[in-house]
C-alpha positions, 0 to 999 in steps of 0.5 A, a space after each residue: 509773677 516777676 518782680 520788676 526793678 525800678 532804676 531812678 537817678 537823683 537830681 543834682 545838688 543845688 549850690 547855695 548861691 543858685 536860685 531854686 528854680 534853675 538847674 546848674 550847668 553840669 557839663 563843665 562841672 562833671 570833670 572837676 566834681 567827679 573826683 571830689 568827696 561829698 558830691 555825687 558823680 554823674 555817669 551816663 545819666 545816673 548819679 552815683 553816691 560818693 565813695 570815701 577813700 579806703 583808709 577813711 572807711 577803715 578809720 571810721 569802721 575801727 572807730 565805730 567798732 571801738 565805740 561798740 566795744 566800749 558800750 558792750 564793756 559798760 553794759 557788762 560792768 553795769 550788769 556786774 554791779 547789779 549782780 553784786 547787789 543781789 542778796 542771798 538768803 540763808 535759812 538758819 534753824 535756831 533754838 528757842 532760847 537763841 532766838 529769844 536772846 536775838 529778838 531781845 537784843 534787836 529790840 533793845 538796840 533798835 535794829 533788825 535781827 538780820 543786821 545782828 546775824 550779818 554782823 555775827 557771821 561777818 565777824 566769825 568769818 574774819 576771825 577764821 581768816 575767810 
């Protein structure tokens, strides 16, 4: 089997003041519109899409690349913020009397035992320069 390719041409664009049923006379307009950006050019019965100047294409691609880089940076920072909120759990074997005192302190002060342990660890690390 062979694949067939289909060539087709685009219809010329209508100008705002023209009626919708008639086609514009392109014989004299082809010479003036051929260099203009934004209007298709007709070459041998086929309509070509307009091509932006090289510096405009480079400017647009540079702006697009900068926007993509900014998006990547924001996503990376968002992931970092999520990672900072991750909690790490530590299993600590306590003696029975230490656990009883911790439980009593938490109950009397109406806070959780983990809050007391976090504060104690934080205080210890700050006092020792960590």
